[in-house]
TORKOL-4160 file (C-alpha; in steps of 0.2 Angstrom, whole numbers, padded with zeros to 4 digits, m for minus):
81
<pt num="1" X="0042" Y="m0004" Z="m0051"/>
<pt num="2" X="0058" Y="0006" Z="m0049"/>
<pt num="3" X="0053" Y="0020" Z="m0061"/>
<pt num="4" X="0036" Y="0027" Z="m0062"/>
<pt num="5" X="0027" Y="0034" Z="m0077"/>
<pt num="6" X="0034" Y="0051" Z="m0076"/>
<pt num="7" X="0052" Y="0044" Z="m0075"/>
<pt num="8" X="0054" Y="0048" Z="m0057"/>
<pt num="9" X="0061" Y="0035" Z="m0044"/>
<pt num="10" X="0047" Y="0028" Z="m0033"/>
<pt num="11" X="0047" Y="0034" Z="m0014"/>
<pt num="12" X="0051" Y="0017" Z="m0008"/>
<pt num="13" X="0068" Y="0018" Z="m0015"/>
<pt num="14" X="0072" Y="0035" Z="m0006"/>
<pt num="15" X="0084" Y="0028" Z="0007"/>
<pt num="16" X="0094" Y="0018" Z="m0006"/>
<pt num="17" X="0095" Y="0033" Z="m0018"/>
<pt num="18" X="0100" Y="0044" Z="m0003"/>
<pt num="19" X="0114" Y="0032" Z="0002"/>
<pt num="20" X="0120" Y="0030" Z="m0015"/>
<pt num="21" X="0121" Y="0048" Z="m0019"/>
<pt num="22" X="0128" Y="0053" Z="m0002"/>
<pt num="23" X="0141" Y="0039" Z="m0003"/>
<pt num="24" X="0146" Y="0044" Z="m0020"/>
<pt num="25" X="0149" Y="0062" Z="m0015"/>
<pt num="26" X="0157" Y="0059" Z="0001"/>
<pt num="27" X="0168" Y="0045" Z="m0003"/>
<pt num="28" X="0173" Y="0054" Z="m0019"/>
<pt num="29" X="0177" Y="0070" Z="m0010"/>
<pt num="30" X="0186" Y="0062" Z="0005"/>
<pt num="31" X="0196" Y="0050" Z="m0006"/>
<pt num="32" X="0201" Y="0065" Z="m0017"/>
<pt num="33" X="0207" Y="0075" Z="m0002"/>
<pt num="34" X="0216" Y="0060" Z="0007"/>
<pt num="35" X="0224" Y="0055" Z="m0009"/>
<pt num="36" X="0231" Y="0073" Z="m0012"/>
<pt num="37" X="0237" Y="0074" Z="0006"/>
<pt num="38" X="0246" Y="0057" Z="0005"/>
<pt num="39" X="0254" Y="0059" Z="m0012"/>
<pt num="40" X="0252" Y="0076" Z="m0018"/>
<pt num="41" X="0247" Y="0080" Z="m0036"/>
<pt num="42" X="0258" Y="0069" Z="m0045"/>
<pt num="43" X="0258" Y="0060" Z="m0062"/>
<pt num="44" X="0244" Y="0046" Z="m0061"/>
<pt num="45" X="0235" Y="0056" Z="m0047"/>
<pt num="46" X="0218" Y="0052" Z="m0055"/>
<pt num="47" X="0223" Y="0033" Z="m0056"/>
<pt num="48" X="0227" Y="0033" Z="m0037"/>
<pt num="49" X="0212" Y="0044" Z="m0033"/>
<pt num="50" X="0200" Y="0033" Z="m0043"/>
<pt num="51" X="0207" Y="0017" Z="m0035"/>
<pt num="52" X="0204" Y="0024" Z="m0018"/>
<pt num="53" X="0187" Y="0031" Z="m0023"/>
<pt num="54" X="0179" Y="0014" Z="m0028"/>
<pt num="55" X="0186" Y="0006" Z="m0012"/>
<pt num="56" X="0179" Y="0020" Z="m0001"/>
<pt num="57" X="0162" Y="0019" Z="m0010"/>
<pt num="58" X="0161" Y="0000" Z="m0006"/>
<pt num="59" X="0163" Y="0004" Z="0012"/>
<pt num="60" X="0153" Y="0021" Z="0012"/>
<pt num="61" X="0137" Y="0015" Z="0004"/>
<pt num="62" X="0132" Y="0000" Z="0016"/>
<pt num="63" X="0138" Y="0011" Z="0031"/>
<pt num="64" X="0126" Y="0025" Z="0026"/>
<pt num="65" X="0112" Y="0012" Z="0024"/>
<pt num="66" X="0116" Y="0006" Z="0042"/>
<pt num="67" X="0118" Y="0023" Z="0050"/>
<pt num="68" X="0104" Y="0033" Z="0042"/>
<pt num="69" X="0090" Y="0026" Z="0054"/>
<pt num="70" X="0100" Y="0027" Z="0069"/>
<pt num="71" X="0105" Y="0045" Z="0065"/>
<pt num="72" X="0087" Y="0050" Z="0062"/>
<pt num="73" X="0082" Y="0043" Z="0079"/>
<pt num="74" X="0096" Y="0053" Z="0088"/>
<pt num="75" X="0091" Y="0069" Z="0079"/>
<pt num="76" X="0073" Y="0066" Z="0084"/>
<pt num="77" X="0078" Y="0064" Z="0102"/>
<pt num="78" X="0089" Y="0080" Z="0101"/>
<pt num="79" X="0076" Y="0091" Z="0092"/>
<pt num="80" X="0063" Y="0101" Z="0102"/>
<pt num="81" X="0046" Y="0097" Z="0097"/>
């Protein structure tokens, strides 16, 4: 079950939730900054930003899912135990 009795998300969905939230924040912030750098704050800025945002999120979400396990392995190698 996705939602447990206390309305929390089950542990087995942790990586999906992490990737979704991280992808949403990072693609939102990065697309906002890059859109502003490219076109400045013009009329219809929000339209251009949201157009870039959903496209960036479509790339960010699966990329994060792919990268997370590899980054964890690298970090575990670099951290003194």
